C-alpha angles and dihedrals in degrees: 000000000000089000092050091051093047090049090049093048092049091048089054095050093050089046092053091045090050093049093052098048140022133201122201124200111204140155153149135254115193125164137156147151120259142181128203115195098212091059099034089217129134111212143179109232145125143274095202136029113273111225144170114204144184120202125179140182130191122192107226095181131247090063094300121129133185114221137194137172133181123183130188122195126208142171115253098210097052105017095230128131113279106268110343093235092060123089122263092251094044097154095055146312116196142149129188154117136282129198144124088309091062131251124321120182136166128210134046131335146114115313120251090257096045094049094044098049096056092079090063097054122084095231089048094239096305114150093238116144085234090055129087107212099088095050124009099024087058098035089238091300128151125209095202113038095155093061125105114286113277094024125135114288100206106054140077120222120199090031144139116223127198133180123182122224115271100273117219089349090284115059133067133172119202125194132188122182123180133194131243093247118145112244106187096269118178119243114294112198092197109153090342131082131255090263094042108029120187091235113030119199117298095012126182110236114257091219138020108263115230140178130200130185134168126195134194121192118184120167110300095353133073135173142178140195121197141179127190136180119191130206093277094050094257106154129206130186121192139180129182143166141187136196137191109208085177129015095253095048126073119185118192144171144172142187126200136181125199125199116196095171091131096059107018118072097203138037096349098178123099123181129190141170138180139187123199149164141207116201121186111212120174109307093347148055133225117216120199135171146161129195147161137206129193106209128230133222099043122147097233139005091246088063095054112116119182119230106233125189135184119180136178126187140171130200125196117198115221090177137344089278103035136056142162122231144191126192136184130180140173114208126187113196097164131348087266098044115062127140143177122218128196129180140172125189151129131263124199129183122200 
């Protein structure tokens, strides 16, 4: 009898706990075969980041919720953690609160600019070679230059993240502010010399990095503006817009300008733009884009060669969670460095 009562009591406790909070395990598996003409190598790789995540929400009452999210990244062809210099929870590790005031979280994640801009890029921010977000859409910019070598370029660690509620159903403001904490960066010469670098190893940031973005969504149209300053005072401005003339067609474009004057001695300005489209047709979607970047830090204007990229891709949905894809791109870095890239693969969400 006592054992029965104990079992019923425990069942009741766990039922209450489960009713008050929920934890979701989610992830992505993406793998494909690719070939790049300038290396003449066929490889197994990925179009998208592969991740294993844990996301939780607890209802605290009176409209207040506690949130957390942890996200591990890994390589599909070897099963190892994504890039051994990156943290275990490379994708994000945040905890916070959500209420009528908006959402406030602390930890590591994409900056406000980096997260907002992915909705205005035809590969939706995936790190595919055919995509634009990791190069042209950010004008070659890195959000976290004082991180360990090989670390992610589009996140802040040791940061506070705030998102307002969606105001009037159309407007939202997003803010990310990082600390000056040293994060084991390698030596960065910058405006210094090899013997007296501007940023020695494990440098504390001279300024607090921060990122701002604002979005407006109204019917078939959407737009954003963003500004970000990283830990070495590099600044980036970006604007973008999208429009759906019909439900199955999304047109998009963005422009960005990077200023590295604080840490680059010559020609510190980089400008980039892209235009793209997604078109749903039957069980599939066509992705297309064209973009251009004018590089910074070249010795003379005659040496400037614009990076140009044209990409075309197709997704075929086997189910709501699984699709096959094929990508092709032609990228011109300099007149002497032009390559074509092709890949086919499968993507699954769970």
